[in-house]
RODO-2510 file (C-alpha; in nm, 4 decimals, decimal comma):
residues 204
     n   res          X          Y          Z
     1     x     0,0002     0,0003    -0,0001
     2     x     0,1570     0,3338    -0,1032
     3     x     0,2319     0,5807     0,1742
     4     x     0,0081     0,8799     0,2198
     5     x     0,1206     1,2077     0,0610
     6     x    -0,1289     1,4930     0,0757
     7     x    -0,1251     1,8635     0,0006
     8     x    -0,3370     2,0880     0,2183
     9     x    -0,4263     2,4524     0,2571
    10     x    -0,4510     2,4931     0,6346
    11     x    -0,6581     2,7858     0,7669
    12     x    -0,4014     3,0121     0,9315
    13     x    -0,4018     3,3358     1,1296
    14     x    -0,3245     3,5436     0,8179
    15     x    -0,4863     3,3245     0,5551
    16     x    -0,4359     2,9771     0,4154
    17     x    -0,1034     2,7982     0,4709
    18     x     0,0283     2,5752     0,1937
    19     x     0,1404     2,2437     0,3406
    20     x     0,2534     1,8905     0,2586
    21     x     0,1697     1,5920     0,4805
    22     x     0,3654     1,2676     0,4409
    23     x     0,3383     0,9421     0,6327
    24     x     0,6316     0,6999     0,6841
    25     x     0,7345     0,4786     0,3953
    26     x     0,7877     0,1435     0,5660
    27     x     0,6185     0,1405     0,9069
    28     x     0,3156     0,2499     1,1018
    29     x     0,3410     0,6065     1,2351
    30     x     0,5149     0,6368     1,5719
    31     x     0,4960     1,0138     1,6143
    32     x     0,4081     1,3332     1,4275
    33     x     0,6664     1,5958     1,3398
    34     x     0,6355     1,9529     1,2210
    35     x     0,9209     2,0888     1,0063
    36     x     0,9787     2,4669     0,9883
    37     x     1,1694     2,6133     0,6943
    38     x     1,4411     2,8848     0,6730
    39     x     1,3945     3,2597     0,6534
    40     x     1,1179     3,3515     0,4081
    41     x     1,2926     3,6724     0,3058
    42     x     1,6062     3,4841     0,2042
    43     x     1,4462     3,2253    -0,0221
    44     x     1,3362     2,9816     0,2465
    45     x     1,0502     2,7446     0,1573
    46     x     0,9302     2,4021     0,2649
    47     x     1,1127     2,2624    -0,0408
    48     x     1,4575     2,3728     0,0784
    49     x     1,7060     2,0832     0,0431
    50     x     1,7901     2,0671     0,4133
    51     x     1,4209     2,0836     0,5084
    52     x     1,3462     1,8042     0,2609
    53     x     1,6233     1,5847     0,4024
    54     x     1,5146     1,6605     0,7588
    55     x     1,1585     1,5564     0,6728
    56     x     1,2740     1,2411     0,4941
    57     x     1,4998     1,1402     0,7817
    58     x     1,2109     1,1821     1,0251
    59     x     0,9814     0,9751     0,8046
    60     x     1,2373     0,6956     0,7974
    61     x     1,2149     0,6737     1,1751
    62     x     0,8349     0,6500     1,1730
    63     x     0,7219     1,0119     1,1838
    64     x     0,4227     1,1578     1,0056
    65     x     0,5756     1,4806     0,8786
    66     x     0,4068     1,8107     0,8017
    67     x     0,5991     2,0740     0,6100
    68     x     0,4379     2,4105     0,5448
    69     x     0,5131     2,7508     0,3987
    70     x     0,4935     3,0543     0,6260
    71     x     0,2595     3,3386     0,5359
    72     x     0,3476     3,5040     0,2068
    73     x     0,5632     3,2145     0,0815
    74     x     0,4546     3,0531    -0,2482
    75     x     0,0811     2,9783    -0,2132
    76     x     0,0509     3,0699     0,1546
    77     x    -0,1471     3,3869     0,2117
    78     x    -0,0409     3,6909     0,4129
    79     x     0,2848     3,8837     0,4431
    80     x     0,6074     3,8441     0,6398
    81     x     0,5696     3,9342     1,0077
    82     x     0,9231     3,9452     1,1531
    83     x     0,9048     3,5930     1,3054
    84     x     0,6026     3,6756     1,5272
    85     x     0,3444     3,5826     1,2654
    86     x     0,5600     3,2948     1,1437
    87     x     0,5572     3,1500     1,4950
    88     x     0,1784     3,1817     1,4910
    89     x     0,1746     2,9982     1,1563
    90     x     0,3834     2,7136     1,2992
    91     x     0,1632     2,6922     1,6096
    92     x    -0,1457     2,6683     1,3881
    93     x     0,0079     2,4044     1,1604
    94     x     0,1111     2,1988     1,4622
    95     x    -0,2391     2,2147     1,6121
    96     x    -0,3840     2,0982     1,2781
    97     x    -0,1357     1,8077     1,2657
    98     x    -0,2016     1,6983     1,6220
    99     x    -0,5759     1,7081     1,5640
   100     x    -0,5355     1,4583     1,2805
   101     x    -0,3170     1,2254     1,4890
   102     x    -0,4306     1,2891     1,8468
   103     x    -0,2880     0,9698     1,9949
   104     x     0,0715     1,0154     1,8746
   105     x     0,3532     1,2032     2,0538
   106     x     0,4954     1,4997     1,8687
   107     x     0,8221     1,6621     1,7703
   108     x     0,8860     2,0083     1,6275
   109     x     1,1910     2,0676     1,4118
   110     x     1,3292     2,3431     1,1950
   111     x     1,6246     2,4606     0,9928
   112     x     1,8000     2,7968     1,0452
   113     x     1,5272     3,0592     1,1034
   114     x     1,2941     2,7623     1,1440
   115     x     1,5035     2,6226     1,4290
   116     x     1,4297     2,9362     1,6320
   117     x     1,0580     2,8984     1,5614
   118     x     1,0724     2,5341     1,6712
   119     x     1,2525     2,6201     1,9942
   120     x     0,9936     2,8873     2,0742
   121     x     0,7150     2,6316     2,0431
   122     x     0,9132     2,3960     2,2637
   123     x     0,9059     2,6537     2,5419
   124     x     0,5269     2,6781     2,5148
   125     x     0,4552     2,3068     2,5117
   126     x     0,6360     2,1090     2,7825
   127     x     0,4554     1,7894     2,6793
   128     x     0,6392     1,7929     2,3453
   129     x     0,8714     1,4940     2,2944
   130     x     1,1628     1,6931     2,1511
   131     x     1,2788     1,9882     1,9461
   132     x     1,5299     1,9311     1,6672
   133     x     1,7131     2,2552     1,5828
   134     x     1,9175     2,2317     1,2625
   135     x     2,1660     2,5011     1,1647
   136     x     2,0778     2,7176     1,4628
   137     x     2,1875     3,0777     1,3797
   138     x     2,3912     3,1835     1,6826
   139     x     2,4696     3,5145     1,5085
   140     x     2,1410     3,6483     1,6490
   141     x     2,2977     3,6056     1,9935
   142     x     1,9520     3,5408     2,1388
   143     x     1,9503     3,2943     2,4281
   144     x     1,5819     3,3457     2,5114
   145     x     1,4738     3,0414     2,3097
   146     x     1,6926     2,8286     2,5400
   147     x     1,5141     2,9217     2,8614
   148     x     1,4699     2,6263     3,0994
   149     x     1,2318     2,3619     2,9669
   150     x     1,1719     1,9898     3,0248
   151     x     1,1596     1,9312     2,6493
   152     x     1,4503     1,7385     2,4972
   153     x     1,6432     1,9793     2,2743
   154     x     1,8685     1,8444     2,0000
   155     x     2,0995     2,0523     1,7817
   156     x     2,2443     1,9396     1,4480
   157     x     2,5056     2,1753     1,3079
   158     x     2,7523     2,1862     1,0198
   159     x     3,1160     2,2066     1,1279
   160     x     3,1545     2,5096     0,9013
   161     x     2,8255     2,6878     0,9597
   162     x     2,8899     3,0551     0,8887
   163     x     2,5780     3,1571     1,0862
   164     x     2,6398     2,9271     1,3802
   165     x     3,0108     2,8497     1,4252
   166     x     3,1066     2,5426     1,6264
   167     x     3,2493     2,7407     1,9195
   168     x     2,9319     2,9483     1,9488
   169     x     2,6857     2,6600     1,9163
   170     x     2,8873     2,4525     2,1623
   171     x     2,8546     2,7274     2,4195
   172     x     2,4912     2,8063     2,3447
   173     x     2,3794     2,4420     2,3360
   174     x     2,5669     2,3420     2,6522
   175     x     2,3590     2,0943     2,8495
   176     x     2,1708     1,9792     2,5388
   177     x     2,2456     1,7257     2,2662
   178     x     2,4736     1,8553     1,9914
   179     x     2,5544     1,6602     1,6755
   180     x     2,8173     1,8047     1,4410
   181     x     2,8156     1,7052     1,0738
   182     x     3,1369     1,7677     0,8770
   183     x     3,0328     1,9984     0,5935
   184     x     3,1383     2,3050     0,3991
   185     x     2,8693     2,5485     0,5104
   186     x     2,5334     2,6253     0,6723
   187     x     2,3454     2,4295     0,4046
   188     x     2,5390     2,1021     0,4533
   189     x     2,6874     2,1218     0,1047
   190     x     2,8322     1,7816     0,0037
   191     x     2,7052     1,6362     0,3318
   192     x     2,3284     1,6068     0,2922
   193     x     2,3474     1,2259     0,3135
   194     x     2,5436     1,2484     0,6388
   195     x     2,2996     1,5077     0,7700
   196     x     1,9996     1,2888     0,6909
   197     x     2,1687     0,9927     0,8624
   198     x     2,2232     1,2100     1,1718
   199     x     1,8475     1,2718     1,1790
   200     x     1,7738     0,9005     1,1385
   201     x     2,0115     0,8178     1,4234
   202     x     1,7975     1,0294     1,6574
   203     x     1,5185     0,7689     1,6484
   204     x     1,2430     0,8670     1,8949
***
């Protein structure tokens, strides 16, 4: 039986949110996972290569994955709202996902700008299983998203991330799980396979 792949337009706080729901390929769902994409004003969409690999890695471990575009990106309605509205979008998409799979635990993940959105949601929802923050941009020098929380927080970072150097992420993520992937830059150039395997190795 082929796995479920569905496109949806989720009612959001600023209009409809374009989204893609995918169930695992080879097993029954074990959890649901929201994936948040990079900065919408710098070309970020749910089809970004790192976001795609993050979603695929999660599916391989049994996650039902929902990717979505923030307001104003591709077919999603609305306009950019300086991360405040984008956090609202993610919160809405997550609520929609959990309503469809109410009996499954849930994870929130994100890449770059999306990792900050994911960590914010983790602070709001202590019952969340984990947050997976990929390519966390330490250049913002904002520690507020790492306020105390019972949620498991996992960081995956390139060894040559120009927006989150190893020394900075090591300090900022102290006390949490940090997985470094040898790569040329923030986007895991020439290391997407290794990045995806790092996600798979996190099995819930």
